[in-house]
N, CA, C and O atoms as CSV, one atom per row, in Angstrom:
chain,resi,resn,atom,element,x,y,z
A,1,MET,N,N,-7.330,-26.320,23.007
A,1,MET,CA,C,-6.474,-27.426,23.376
A,1,MET,C,C,-6.404,-28.400,22.197
A,1,MET,O,O,-7.438,-28.697,21.599
A,2,PRO,N,N,-5.212,-28.909,21.842
A,2,PRO,CA,C,-5.108,-29.859,20.739
A,2,PRO,C,C,-5.831,-31.156,21.060
A,2,PRO,O,O,-5.817,-31.627,22.198
A,3,THR,N,N,-6.460,-31.724,20.048
A,3,THR,CA,C,-7.095,-33.020,20.212
A,3,THR,C,C,-6.569,-33.974,19.169
A,3,THR,O,O,-6.305,-33.583,18.032
A,4,ILE,N,N,-6.416,-35.218,19.553
A,4,ILE,CA,C,-5.952,-36.234,18.610
A,4,ILE,C,C,-7.079,-37.233,18.436
A,4,ILE,O,O,-7.591,-37.797,19.403
A,5,ILE,N,N,-7.458,-37.443,17.175
A,5,ILE,CA,C,-8.550,-38.362,16.857
A,5,ILE,C,C,-7.988,-39.521,16.052
A,5,ILE,O,O,-7.401,-39.319,14.989
A,6,ASN,N,N,-8.168,-40.733,16.558
A,6,ASN,CA,C,-7.715,-41.945,15.871
A,6,ASN,C,C,-6.251,-41.867,15.439
A,6,ASN,O,O,-5.907,-42.318,14.347
A,7,GLY,N,N,-5.396,-41.308,16.274
A,7,GLY,CA,C,-3.972,-41.257,15.960
A,7,GLY,C,C,-3.599,-40.229,14.911
A,7,GLY,O,O,-2.463,-40.224,14.435
A,8,SER,N,N,-4.523,-39.360,14.541
A,8,SER,CA,C,-4.222,-38.353,13.528
A,8,SER,C,C,-3.364,-37.239,14.119
A,8,SER,O,O,-3.080,-37.226,15.316
A,9,SER,N,N,-2.965,-36.321,13.275
A,9,SER,CA,C,-2.178,-35.179,13.723
A,9,SER,C,C,-3.027,-34.258,14.582
A,9,SER,O,O,-4.254,-34.295,14.494
A,10,PRO,N,N,-2.397,-33.431,15.414
A,10,PRO,CA,C,-3.153,-32.550,16.291
A,10,PRO,C,C,-4.019,-31.567,15.505
A,10,PRO,O,O,-3.644,-31.094,14.432
A,11,SER,N,N,-5.169,-31.281,16.065
A,11,SER,CA,C,-6.055,-30.262,15.536
A,11,SER,C,C,-6.092,-29.136,16.551
A,11,SER,O,O,-6.414,-29.371,17.715
A,12,ILE,N,N,-5.770,-27.921,16.141
A,12,ILE,CA,C,-5.672,-26.804,17.070
A,12,ILE,C,C,-6.752,-25.789,16.740
A,12,ILE,O,O,-6.913,-25.389,15.586
A,13,THR,N,N,-7.493,-25.373,17.767
A,13,THR,CA,C,-8.518,-24.353,17.610
A,13,THR,C,C,-8.088,-23.131,18.400
A,13,THR,O,O,-7.712,-23.242,19.567
A,14,PHE,N,N,-8.143,-21.953,17.760
A,14,PHE,CA,C,-7.787,-20.707,18.421
A,14,PHE,C,C,-9.050,-19.911,18.681
A,14,PHE,O,O,-9.884,-19.739,17.793
A,15,SER,N,N,-9.185,-19.422,19.916
A,15,SER,CA,C,-10.363,-18.626,20.249
A,15,SER,C,C,-10.142,-17.144,19.988
A,15,SER,O,O,-11.109,-16.407,19.796
A,16,ASP,N,N,-8.893,-16.689,19.978
A,16,ASP,CA,C,-8.596,-15.287,19.681
A,16,ASP,C,C,-7.165,-15.189,19.181
A,16,ASP,O,O,-6.447,-16.187,19.120
A,17,THR,N,N,-6.755,-13.974,18.824
A,17,THR,CA,C,-5.426,-13.805,18.229
A,17,THR,C,C,-4.302,-13.823,19.245
A,17,THR,O,O,-3.135,-13.788,18.855
A,18,THR,N,N,-4.607,-13.876,20.534
A,18,THR,CA,C,-3.552,-13.893,21.545
A,18,THR,C,C,-3.114,-15.302,21.915
A,18,THR,O,O,-2.081,-15.473,22.561
A,19,THR,N,N,-3.878,-16.313,21.519
A,19,THR,CA,C,-3.539,-17.696,21.815
A,19,THR,C,C,-2.444,-18.152,20.860
A,19,THR,O,O,-2.518,-17.893,19.659
A,20,GLN,N,N,-1.439,-18.825,21.383
A,20,GLN,CA,C,-0.359,-19.324,20.548
A,20,GLN,C,C,-0.285,-20.836,20.649
A,20,GLN,O,O,-0.432,-21.411,21.727
A,21,ALA,N,N,-0.056,-21.465,19.514
A,21,ALA,CA,C,0.051,-22.922,19.490
A,21,ALA,C,C,1.432,-23.352,19.960
A,21,ALA,O,O,2.433,-22.694,19.677
A,22,THR,N,N,1.470,-24.460,20.678
A,22,THR,CA,C,2.749,-25.017,21.079
A,22,THR,C,C,3.028,-26.312,20.332
A,22,THR,O,O,4.148,-26.823,20.366
A,23,ALA,N,N,2.006,-26.849,19.651
A,23,ALA,CA,C,2.186,-28.074,18.876
A,23,ALA,C,C,2.232,-27.709,17.398
A,23,ALA,O,O,1.477,-26.850,16.942
A,24,ALA,N,N,3.097,-28.348,16.670
A,24,ALA,CA,C,3.203,-28.099,15.236
A,24,ALA,C,C,2.168,-28.930,14.494
A,24,ALA,O,O,1.987,-30.115,14.776
A,25,VAL,N,N,1.496,-28.299,13.548
A,25,VAL,CA,C,0.564,-29.020,12.684
A,25,VAL,C,C,1.323,-29.343,11.409
A,25,VAL,O,O,1.855,-28.433,10.774
A,26,PRO,N,N,1.391,-30.595,11.019
A,26,PRO,CA,C,2.161,-30.968,9.827
A,26,PRO,C,C,1.659,-30.245,8.578
A,26,PRO,O,O,0.458,-30.030,8.416
A,27,SER,N,N,2.583,-29.875,7.705
A,27,SER,CA,C,2.196,-29.176,6.479
A,27,SER,C,C,1.475,-30.099,5.498
A,27,SER,O,O,0.931,-29.630,4.498
A,28,SER,N,N,1.466,-31.398,5.770
A,28,SER,CA,C,0.774,-32.340,4.893
A,28,SER,C,C,-0.719,-32.413,5.192
A,28,SER,O,O,-1.457,-33.117,4.503
A,29,VAL,N,N,-1.164,-31.692,6.212
A,29,VAL,CA,C,-2.569,-31.686,6.596
A,29,VAL,C,C,-3.204,-30.407,6.056
A,29,VAL,O,O,-2.645,-29.324,6.230
A,30,ALA,N,N,-4.359,-30.514,5.405
A,30,ALA,CA,C,-5.057,-29.337,4.898
A,30,ALA,C,C,-5.437,-28.432,6.062
A,30,ALA,O,O,-5.893,-28.906,7.103
A,31,GLN,N,N,-5.249,-27.138,5.886
A,31,GLN,CA,C,-5.553,-26.170,6.931
A,31,GLN,C,C,-6.731,-25.303,6.498
A,31,GLN,O,O,-6.851,-24.951,5.324
A,32,THR,N,N,-7.580,-24.969,7.426
A,32,THR,CA,C,-8.673,-24.042,7.188
A,32,THR,C,C,-8.505,-22.875,8.144
A,32,THR,O,O,-8.392,-23.065,9.355
A,33,TYR,N,N,-8.488,-21.671,7.600
A,33,TYR,CA,C,-8.328,-20.481,8.414
A,33,TYR,C,C,-9.654,-19.739,8.466
A,33,TYR,O,O,-10.375,-19.671,7.471
A,34,THR,N,N,-9.967,-19.192,9.617
A,34,THR,CA,C,-11.207,-18.443,9.762
A,34,THR,C,C,-10.958,-16.946,9.820
A,34,THR,O,O,-11.877,-16.166,10.071
A,35,ALA,N,N,-9.717,-16.547,9.590
A,35,ALA,CA,C,-9.368,-15.133,9.524
A,35,ALA,C,C,-8.327,-14.948,8.424
A,35,ALA,O,O,-7.714,-15.914,7.970
A,36,ALA,N,N,-8.134,-13.712,8.004
A,36,ALA,CA,C,-7.188,-13.423,6.927
A,36,ALA,C,C,-5.769,-13.819,7.313
A,36,ALA,O,O,-5.371,-13.676,8.469
A,37,GLN,N,N,-5.017,-14.311,6.355
A,37,GLN,CA,C,-3.615,-14.655,6.546
A,37,GLN,C,C,-2.800,-13.744,5.644
A,37,GLN,O,O,-3.202,-13.475,4.512
A,38,ARG,N,N,-1.667,-13.268,6.126
A,38,ARG,CA,C,-0.856,-12.367,5.326
A,38,ARG,C,C,0.606,-12.503,5.696
A,38,ARG,O,O,0.955,-12.912,6.803
A,39,GLY,N,N,1.436,-12.155,4.755
A,39,GLY,CA,C,2.873,-12.156,4.999
A,39,GLY,C,C,3.419,-10.761,4.808
A,39,GLY,O,O,2.814,-9.935,4.125
A,40,ALA,N,N,4.540,-10.506,5.400
A,40,ALA,CA,C,5.181,-9.202,5.266
A,40,ALA,C,C,5.646,-8.989,3.830
A,40,ALA,O,O,5.872,-9.942,3.084
A,41,ILE,N,N,5.783,-7.733,3.464
A,41,ILE,CA,C,6.349,-7.382,2.162
A,41,ILE,C,C,7.836,-7.150,2.377
A,41,ILE,O,O,8.228,-6.257,3.128
A,42,SER,N,N,8.652,-7.944,1.727
A,42,SER,CA,C,10.103,-7.856,1.869
A,42,SER,C,C,10.639,-6.828,0.872
A,42,SER,O,O,10.354,-6.903,-0.323
A,43,VAL,N,N,11.409,-5.877,1.372
A,43,VAL,CA,C,11.980,-4.839,0.514
A,43,VAL,C,C,13.254,-5.374,-0.129
A,43,VAL,O,O,14.184,-5.795,0.558
A,44,LEU,N,N,13.278,-5.350,-1.461
A,44,LEU,CA,C,14.456,-5.795,-2.198
A,44,LEU,C,C,15.485,-4.671,-2.248
A,44,LEU,O,O,15.126,-3.495,-2.311
A,45,THR,N,N,16.749,-5.031,-2.221
A,45,THR,CA,C,17.819,-4.050,-2.313
A,45,THR,C,C,17.990,-3.624,-3.761
A,45,THR,O,O,18.209,-4.453,-4.644
A,46,ASP,N,N,17.886,-2.319,-3.996
A,46,ASP,CA,C,18.075,-1.788,-5.341
A,46,ASP,C,C,19.554,-1.851,-5.700
A,46,ASP,O,O,20.422,-1.599,-4.864
A,47,GLY,N,N,19.819,-2.185,-6.931
A,47,GLY,CA,C,21.179,-2.254,-7.449
A,47,GLY,C,C,21.116,-2.618,-8.912
A,47,GLY,O,O,20.030,-2.866,-9.436
A,48,ALA,N,N,22.231,-2.656,-9.575
A,48,ALA,CA,C,22.249,-2.973,-11.006
A,48,ALA,C,C,21.538,-4.289,-11.287
A,48,ALA,O,O,20.817,-4.419,-12.277
A,49,THR,N,N,21.750,-5.269,-10.403
A,49,THR,CA,C,21.062,-6.556,-10.493
A,49,THR,C,C,20.327,-6.792,-9.183
A,49,THR,O,O,20.914,-6.717,-8.103
A,50,ILE,N,N,19.039,-7.075,-9.292
A,50,ILE,CA,C,18.193,-7.322,-8.128
A,50,ILE,C,C,17.856,-8.809,-8.119
A,50,ILE,O,O,17.248,-9.316,-9.061
A,51,THR,N,N,18.251,-9.510,-7.055
A,51,THR,CA,C,18.044,-10.953,-6.975
A,51,THR,C,C,17.162,-11.283,-5.780
A,51,THR,O,O,17.649,-11.308,-4.650
A,52,PRO,N,N,15.856,-11.542,-6.005
A,52,PRO,CA,C,14.989,-11.907,-4.881
A,52,PRO,C,C,15.356,-13.282,-4.322
A,52,PRO,O,O,15.734,-14.187,-5.065
A,53,ASP,N,N,15.239,-13.420,-3.005
A,53,ASP,CA,C,15.392,-14.712,-2.347
A,53,ASP,C,C,13.986,-15.157,-1.963
A,53,ASP,O,O,13.411,-14.637,-1.007
A,54,PHE,N,N,13.429,-16.116,-2.701
A,54,PHE,CA,C,12.050,-16.541,-2.483
A,54,PHE,C,C,11.864,-17.323,-1.181
A,54,PHE,O,O,10.735,-17.660,-0.826
A,55,ALA,N,N,12.943,-17.614,-0.472
A,55,ALA,CA,C,12.801,-18.241,0.846
A,55,ALA,C,C,12.443,-17.198,1.908
A,55,ALA,O,O,12.006,-17.560,3.001
A,56,LEU,N,N,12.622,-15.920,1.605
A,56,LEU,CA,C,12.385,-14.863,2.594
A,56,LEU,C,C,10.936,-14.423,2.687
A,56,LEU,O,O,10.475,-14.045,3.764
A,57,ALA,N,N,10.209,-14.467,1.577
A,57,ALA,CA,C,8.842,-13.932,1.563
A,57,ALA,C,C,8.149,-14.359,0.278
A,57,ALA,O,O,8.753,-14.977,-0.599
A,58,ASN,N,N,6.871,-14.017,0.186
A,58,ASN,CA,C,6.119,-14.206,-1.047
A,58,ASN,C,C,5.934,-12.883,-1.783
A,58,ASN,O,O,5.828,-12.847,-3.009
A,59,ASN,N,N,5.896,-11.802,-1.016
A,59,ASN,CA,C,5.624,-10.483,-1.579
A,59,ASN,C,C,6.830,-9.584,-1.374
A,59,ASN,O,O,7.451,-9.580,-0.310
A,60,PHE,N,N,7.153,-8.814,-2.422
A,60,PHE,CA,C,8.351,-7.995,-2.417
A,60,PHE,C,C,8.031,-6.614,-2.975
A,60,PHE,O,O,7.025,-6.419,-3.659
A,61,SER,N,N,8.908,-5.660,-2.669
A,61,SER,CA,C,8.822,-4.342,-3.282
A,61,SER,C,C,10.236,-3.841,-3.529
A,61,SER,O,O,11.184,-4.242,-2.854
A,62,VAL,N,N,10.355,-2.958,-4.509
A,62,VAL,CA,C,11.645,-2.335,-4.801
A,62,VAL,C,C,11.378,-0.973,-5.422
A,62,VAL,O,O,10.424,-0.799,-6.181
A,63,THR,N,N,12.230,-0.014,-5.093
A,63,THR,CA,C,12.202,1.297,-5.737
A,63,THR,C,C,13.448,1.400,-6.593
A,63,THR,O,O,14.569,1.292,-6.097
A,64,LEU,N,N,13.239,1.610,-7.885
A,64,LEU,CA,C,14.353,1.640,-8.829
A,64,LEU,C,C,14.974,3.035,-8.879
A,64,LEU,O,O,14.271,4.035,-9.025
A,65,ALA,N,N,16.295,3.088,-8.756
A,65,ALA,CA,C,17.025,4.349,-8.851
A,65,ALA,C,C,17.911,4.371,-10.090
A,65,ALA,O,O,18.796,5.217,-10.213
A,66,GLY,N,N,17.671,3.440,-11.002
A,66,GLY,CA,C,18.432,3.352,-12.237
A,66,GLY,C,C,17.867,2.223,-13.077
A,66,GLY,O,O,16.937,1.540,-12.651
A,67,ASN,N,N,18.415,2.020,-14.260
A,67,ASN,CA,C,17.996,0.899,-15.098
A,67,ASN,C,C,18.543,-0.379,-14.467
A,67,ASN,O,O,19.728,-0.455,-14.141
A,68,ARG,N,N,17.673,-1.390,-14.294
A,68,ARG,CA,C,18.012,-2.563,-13.514
A,68,ARG,C,C,17.680,-3.860,-14.236
A,68,ARG,O,O,16.994,-3.863,-15.259
A,69,THR,N,N,18.183,-4.969,-13.682
A,69,THR,CA,C,17.821,-6.316,-14.109
A,69,THR,C,C,17.244,-7.059,-12.911
A,69,THR,O,O,17.865,-7.123,-11.849
A,70,LEU,N,N,16.046,-7.622,-13.091
A,70,LEU,CA,C,15.455,-8.506,-12.085
A,70,LEU,C,C,15.979,-9.905,-12.401
A,70,LEU,O,O,15.487,-10.574,-13.309
A,71,ALA,N,N,16.977,-10.333,-11.645
A,71,ALA,CA,C,17.643,-11.608,-11.914
A,71,ALA,C,C,16.740,-12.777,-11.544
A,71,ALA,O,O,15.710,-12.601,-10.893
A,72,ASN,N,N,17.136,-13.955,-11.963
A,72,ASN,CA,C,16.424,-15.164,-11.542
A,72,ASN,C,C,16.530,-15.266,-10.025
A,72,ASN,O,O,17.623,-15.126,-9.476
A,73,PRO,N,N,15.413,-15.508,-9.338
A,73,PRO,CA,C,15.441,-15.593,-7.883
A,73,PRO,C,C,16.190,-16.831,-7.409
A,73,PRO,O,O,16.405,-17.778,-8.165
A,74,THR,N,N,16.575,-16.801,-6.161
A,74,THR,CA,C,17.127,-17.983,-5.507
A,74,THR,C,C,16.005,-18.651,-4.722
A,74,THR,O,O,14.989,-18.026,-4.417
A,75,ASN,N,N,16.200,-19.924,-4.399
A,75,ASN,CA,C,15.285,-20.696,-3.541
A,75,ASN,C,C,13.858,-20.789,-4.079
A,75,ASN,O,O,12.895,-20.594,-3.337
A,76,LEU,N,N,13.728,-21.087,-5.367
A,76,LEU,CA,C,12.410,-21.286,-5.959
A,76,LEU,C,C,11.846,-22.639,-5.561
A,76,LEU,O,O,12.564,-23.639,-5.546
A,77,VAL,N,N,10.561,-22.668,-5.241
A,77,VAL,CA,C,9.854,-23.906,-4.948
A,77,VAL,C,C,8.548,-23.875,-5.723
A,77,VAL,O,O,7.775,-22.925,-5.601
A,78,ALA,N,N,8.296,-24.902,-6.515
A,78,ALA,CA,C,7.065,-24.965,-7.300
A,78,ALA,C,C,5.852,-24.773,-6.392
A,78,ALA,O,O,5.763,-25.369,-5.319
A,79,GLY,N,N,4.926,-23.933,-6.841
A,79,GLY,CA,C,3.706,-23.668,-6.096
A,79,GLY,C,C,3.712,-22.344,-5.356
A,79,GLY,O,O,2.654,-21.864,-4.950
A,80,GLN,N,N,4.878,-21.743,-5.171
A,80,GLN,CA,C,4.915,-20.445,-4.494
A,80,GLN,C,C,4.328,-19.379,-5.403
A,80,GLN,O,O,4.496,-19.427,-6.622
A,81,SER,N,N,3.653,-18.435,-4.815
A,81,SER,CA,C,3.107,-17.314,-5.579
A,81,SER,C,C,3.192,-16.052,-4.747
A,81,SER,O,O,3.359,-16.111,-3.528
A,82,GLY,N,N,3.079,-14.921,-5.400
A,82,GLY,CA,C,3.135,-13.645,-4.711
A,82,GLY,C,C,3.170,-12.513,-5.702
A,82,GLY,O,O,2.834,-12.682,-6.874
A,83,VAL,N,N,3.583,-11.349,-5.220
A,83,VAL,CA,C,3.681,-10.173,-6.079
A,83,VAL,C,C,4.990,-9.444,-5.812
A,83,VAL,O,O,5.587,-9.555,-4.741
A,84,ILE,N,N,5.411,-8.698,-6.817
A,84,ILE,CA,C,6.546,-7.796,-6.688
A,84,ILE,C,C,6.053,-6.416,-7.105
A,84,ILE,O,O,5.625,-6.225,-8.243
A,85,ILE,N,N,6.113,-5.464,-6.196
A,85,ILE,CA,C,5.721,-4.091,-6.473
A,85,ILE,C,C,6.975,-3.343,-6.911
A,85,ILE,O,O,7.991,-3.359,-6.217
A,86,ILE,N,N,6.896,-2.688,-8.066
A,86,ILE,CA,C,8.039,-1.975,-8.625
A,86,ILE,C,C,7.696,-0.487,-8.671
A,86,ILE,O,O,6.767,-0.064,-9.358
A,87,ASN,N,N,8.471,0.289,-7.923
A,87,ASN,CA,C,8.266,1.734,-7.841
A,87,ASN,C,C,9.348,2.462,-8.616
A,87,ASN,O,O,10.525,2.116,-8.522
A,88,GLN,N,N,8.955,3.468,-9.381
A,88,GLN,CA,C,9.927,4.382,-9.974
A,88,GLN,C,C,10.329,5.377,-8.897
A,88,GLN,O,O,9.501,5.755,-8.067
A,89,ASP,N,N,11.574,5.803,-8.896
A,89,ASP,CA,C,11.985,6.836,-7.950
A,89,ASP,C,C,11.431,8.183,-8.414
A,89,ASP,O,O,10.652,8.241,-9.366
A,90,GLY,N,N,11.824,9.246,-7.756
A,90,GLY,CA,C,11.308,10.572,-8.079
A,90,GLY,C,C,11.721,11.082,-9.443
A,90,GLY,O,O,11.132,12.036,-9.951
A,91,SER,N,N,12.729,10.459,-10.048
A,91,SER,CA,C,13.153,10.856,-11.393
A,91,SER,C,C,12.396,10.108,-12.479
A,91,SER,O,O,12.112,10.671,-13.536
A,92,GLY,N,N,12.068,8.854,-12.232
A,92,GLY,CA,C,11.379,8.032,-13.228
A,92,GLY,C,C,12.290,7.646,-14.373
A,92,GLY,O,O,13.511,7.772,-14.284
A,93,SER,N,N,11.687,7.176,-15.445
A,93,SER,CA,C,12.391,6.750,-16.664
A,93,SER,C,C,13.274,5.530,-16.465
A,93,SER,O,O,14.175,5.285,-17.267
A,94,ARG,N,N,13.027,4.751,-15.397
A,94,ARG,CA,C,13.835,3.565,-15.127
A,94,ARG,C,C,13.282,2.371,-15.894
A,94,ARG,O,O,12.069,2.239,-16.062
A,95,THR,N,N,14.169,1.510,-16.355
A,95,THR,CA,C,13.764,0.311,-17.081
A,95,THR,C,C,14.122,-0.925,-16.261
A,95,THR,O,O,14.919,-0.866,-15.325
A,96,LEU,N,N,13.511,-2.046,-16.640
A,96,LEU,CA,C,13.779,-3.301,-15.936
A,96,LEU,C,C,13.890,-4.427,-16.958
A,96,LEU,O,O,12.967,-4.664,-17.737
A,97,ALA,N,N,15.027,-5.117,-16.947
A,97,ALA,CA,C,15.216,-6.327,-17.748
A,97,ALA,C,C,14.968,-7.515,-16.813
A,97,ALA,O,O,14.925,-7.346,-15.595
A,98,TYR,N,N,14.808,-8.708,-17.376
A,98,TYR,CA,C,14.411,-9.872,-16.593
A,98,TYR,C,C,15.313,-11.058,-16.878
A,98,TYR,O,O,15.745,-11.264,-18.012
A,99,GLY,N,N,15.598,-11.848,-15.829
A,99,GLY,CA,C,16.317,-13.103,-15.982
A,99,GLY,C,C,15.493,-14.083,-16.803
A,99,GLY,O,O,14.315,-13.843,-17.066
A,100,SER,N,N,16.102,-15.171,-17.200
A,100,SER,CA,C,15.467,-16.129,-18.121
A,100,SER,C,C,14.326,-16.931,-17.510
A,100,SER,O,O,13.560,-17.542,-18.255
A,101,TYR,N,N,14.177,-16.957,-16.188
A,101,TYR,CA,C,13.100,-17.733,-15.561
A,101,TYR,C,C,11.744,-17.028,-15.636
A,101,TYR,O,O,10.706,-17.684,-15.548
A,102,TRP,N,N,11.740,-15.714,-15.796
A,102,TRP,CA,C,10.508,-14.922,-15.786
A,102,TRP,C,C,9.796,-15.042,-17.127
A,102,TRP,O,O,10.337,-14.623,-18.151
A,103,ASP,N,N,8.588,-15.609,-17.137
A,103,ASP,CA,C,7.809,-15.790,-18.369
A,103,ASP,C,C,6.568,-14.901,-18.334
A,103,ASP,O,O,5.816,-14.903,-17.360
A,104,PHE,N,N,6.367,-14.143,-19.411
A,104,PHE,CA,C,5.230,-13.236,-19.522
A,104,PHE,C,C,4.369,-13.631,-20.717
A,104,PHE,O,O,4.834,-14.332,-21.617
A,105,ALA,N,N,3.125,-13.185,-20.727
A,105,ALA,CA,C,2.183,-13.501,-21.813
A,105,ALA,C,C,2.794,-13.143,-23.160
A,105,ALA,O,O,3.380,-12.074,-23.333
A,106,GLY,N,N,2.646,-14.048,-24.095
A,106,GLY,CA,C,3.152,-13.833,-25.443
A,106,GLY,C,C,4.666,-13.883,-25.541
A,106,GLY,O,O,5.224,-13.616,-26.605
A,107,GLY,N,N,5.342,-14.222,-24.442
A,107,GLY,CA,C,6.794,-14.309,-24.464
A,107,GLY,C,C,7.490,-12.955,-24.501
A,107,GLY,O,O,8.689,-12.878,-24.772
A,108,THR,N,N,6.739,-11.885,-24.230
A,108,THR,CA,C,7.310,-10.547,-24.294
A,108,THR,C,C,7.349,-9.921,-22.906
A,108,THR,O,O,6.319,-9.796,-22.243
A,109,ALA,N,N,8.532,-9.533,-22.478
A,109,ALA,CA,C,8.672,-8.876,-21.178
A,109,ALA,C,C,7.983,-7.520,-21.224
A,109,ALA,O,O,8.031,-6.839,-22.249
A,110,PRO,N,N,7.348,-7.120,-20.136
A,110,PRO,CA,C,6.625,-5.848,-20.122
A,110,PRO,C,C,7.560,-4.650,-20.037
A,110,PRO,O,O,8.720,-4.768,-19.642
A,111,THR,N,N,7.030,-3.504,-20.416
A,111,THR,CA,C,7.723,-2.235,-20.261
A,111,THR,C,C,7.129,-1.525,-19.054
A,111,THR,O,O,5.912,-1.372,-18.952
A,112,LEU,N,N,7.978,-1.097,-18.152
A,112,LEU,CA,C,7.499,-0.410,-16.960
A,112,LEU,C,C,6.896,0.948,-17.305
A,112,LEU,O,O,7.232,1.558,-18.320
A,113,THR,N,N,6.011,1.397,-16.449
A,113,THR,CA,C,5.532,2.774,-16.507
A,113,THR,C,C,6.699,3.638,-16.047
A,113,THR,O,O,7.244,3.408,-14.968
A,114,THR,N,N,7.093,4.626,-16.845
A,114,THR,CA,C,8.322,5.362,-16.546
A,114,THR,C,C,8.092,6.734,-15.920
A,114,THR,O,O,9.049,7.479,-15.707
A,115,THR,N,N,6.860,7.075,-15.628
A,115,THR,CA,C,6.564,8.332,-14.950
A,115,THR,C,C,7.222,8.339,-13.577
A,115,THR,O,O,7.298,7.298,-12.925
A,116,ALA,N,N,7.700,9.497,-13.128
A,116,ALA,CA,C,8.282,9.605,-11.788
A,116,ALA,C,C,7.273,9.111,-10.754
A,116,ALA,O,O,6.095,9.465,-10.808
A,117,SER,N,N,7.738,8.298,-9.824
A,117,SER,CA,C,6.941,7.735,-8.724
A,117,SER,C,C,5.837,6.775,-9.181
A,117,SER,O,O,4.932,6.476,-8.402
A,118,ALA,N,N,5.891,6.290,-10.415
A,118,ALA,CA,C,4.900,5.321,-10.917
A,118,ALA,C,C,5.043,3.994,-10.180
A,118,ALA,O,O,6.112,3.657,-9.671
A,119,VAL,N,N,3.936,3.246,-10.136
A,119,VAL,CA,C,3.922,1.949,-9.468
A,119,VAL,C,C,3.383,0.894,-10.429
A,119,VAL,O,O,2.308,1.059,-11.005
A,120,ASP,N,N,4.140,-0.193,-10.598
A,120,ASP,CA,C,3.741,-1.347,-11.396
A,120,ASP,C,C,3.788,-2.578,-10.506
A,120,ASP,O,O,4.368,-2.548,-9.421
A,121,MET,N,N,3.171,-3.666,-10.973
A,121,MET,CA,C,3.149,-4.896,-10.178
A,121,MET,C,C,3.325,-6.119,-11.074
A,121,MET,O,O,2.761,-6.189,-12.167
A,122,ILE,N,N,4.102,-7.067,-10.604
A,122,ILE,CA,C,4.225,-8.374,-11.233
A,122,ILE,C,C,3.658,-9.398,-10.264
A,122,ILE,O,O,4.168,-9.556,-9.155
A,123,ALA,N,N,2.605,-10.094,-10.677
A,123,ALA,CA,C,2.094,-11.236,-9.918
A,123,ALA,C,C,2.773,-12.472,-10.497
A,123,ALA,O,O,2.869,-12.613,-11.716
A,124,TYR,N,N,3.242,-13.365,-9.633
A,124,TYR,CA,C,3.997,-14.518,-10.133
A,124,TYR,C,C,3.518,-15.817,-9.511
A,124,TYR,O,O,2.948,-15.844,-8.420
A,125,PHE,N,N,3.771,-16.901,-10.250
A,125,PHE,CA,C,3.524,-18.265,-9.784
A,125,PHE,C,C,4.713,-19.113,-10.218
A,125,PHE,O,O,5.031,-19.175,-11.405
A,126,VAL,N,N,5.368,-19.763,-9.267
A,126,VAL,CA,C,6.536,-20.588,-9.573
A,126,VAL,C,C,6.058,-21.949,-10.063
A,126,VAL,O,O,5.383,-22.677,-9.335
A,127,VAL,N,N,6.412,-22.288,-11.302
A,127,VAL,CA,C,6.030,-23.558,-11.911
A,127,VAL,C,C,7.077,-24.632,-11.615
A,127,VAL,O,O,6.739,-25.785,-11.349
A,128,SER,N,N,8.340,-24.242,-11.665
A,128,SER,CA,C,9.447,-25.179,-11.403
A,128,SER,C,C,10.648,-24.363,-10.938
A,128,SER,O,O,10.559,-23.145,-10.783
A,129,THR,N,N,11.743,-25.024,-10.723
A,129,THR,CA,C,12.946,-24.315,-10.264
A,129,THR,C,C,13.574,-23.442,-11.344
A,129,THR,O,O,14.554,-22.743,-11.088
A,130,THR,N,N,13.010,-23.482,-12.553
A,130,THR,CA,C,13.538,-22.644,-13.638
A,130,THR,C,C,12.429,-21.942,-14.431
A,130,THR,O,O,12.691,-21.434,-15.521
A,131,LYS,N,N,11.206,-21.904,-13.910
A,131,LYS,CA,C,10.091,-21.307,-14.656
A,131,LYS,C,C,9.141,-20.589,-13.713
A,131,LYS,O,O,8.616,-21.175,-12.766
A,132,ILE,N,N,8.927,-19.280,-13.996
A,132,ILE,CA,C,8.013,-18.460,-13.207
A,132,ILE,C,C,7.016,-17.810,-14.163
A,132,ILE,O,O,7.403,-17.006,-15.012
A,133,ASN,N,N,5.741,-18.153,-14.030
A,133,ASN,CA,C,4.692,-17.516,-14.840
A,133,ASN,C,C,4.318,-16.192,-14.195
A,133,ASN,O,O,4.115,-16.122,-12.982
A,134,CYS,N,N,4.225,-15.129,-15.012
A,134,CYS,CA,C,4.014,-13.786,-14.480
A,134,CYS,C,C,2.890,-13.057,-15.201
A,134,CYS,O,O,2.636,-13.278,-16.385
A,135,VAL,N,N,2.227,-12.187,-14.456
A,135,VAL,CA,C,1.233,-11.273,-15.013
A,135,VAL,C,C,1.642,-9.874,-14.580
A,135,VAL,O,O,1.860,-9.627,-13.394
A,136,PHE,N,N,1.747,-8.965,-15.531
A,136,PHE,CA,C,2.177,-7.602,-15.270
A,136,PHE,C,C,0.973,-6.669,-15.258
A,136,PHE,O,O,0.120,-6.731,-16.143
A,137,THR,N,N,0.913,-5.814,-14.261
A,137,THR,CA,C,-0.103,-4.770,-14.197
A,137,THR,C,C,0.634,-3.445,-14.060
A,137,THR,O,O,1.377,-3.233,-13.102
A,138,GLY,N,N,0.422,-2.563,-15.015
A,138,GLY,CA,C,1.154,-1.305,-15.020
A,138,GLY,C,C,0.318,-0.118,-14.575
A,138,GLY,O,O,-0.912,-0.136,-14.617
A,139,ASP,N,N,1.027,0.903,-14.152
A,139,ASP,CA,C,0.464,2.212,-13.827
A,139,ASP,C,C,-0.637,2.136,-12.792
A,139,ASP,O,O,-1.737,2.642,-13.013
A,140,LEU,N,N,-0.350,1.507,-11.659
A,140,LEU,CA,C,-1.324,1.414,-10.567
A,140,LEU,C,C,-1.492,2.777,-9.902
A,140,LEU,O,O,-0.518,3.475,-9.624
A,141,LYS,N,N,-2.731,3.132,-9.658
A,141,LYS,CA,C,-3.008,4.439,-9.023
A,141,LYS,C,C,-4.081,4.281,-7.988
A,141,LYS,O,O,-4.461,5.256,-7.339
């Protein structure tokens, strides 16, 4: 049951995963979770230009069926972070270019692993509405 102490925002305690809150806890209040929190992985639509919408999710995946460009995302908010999993299709040899917001170590965009069915990952942190710091991990197995 929510409790209010000295006019503060509600504090909600859950005893199990079937209990649902009916009161909103303001996002300005620090939250402590006692169980793992996770978001769905949003599948990006493959095409010549791939444009993630960062309002939809934090984590994304895409399977490349050709040489592509990962465009600057829409709806960037400073502080958001997540990963993008990049899969080669069964043919492999696919390349990926990047929009101007994507920043990588040393200022050099990474080269994907081009083996058929290879998996690479970009971990990202949004610094501003025009800057995304990224770390590339290739050839995940």
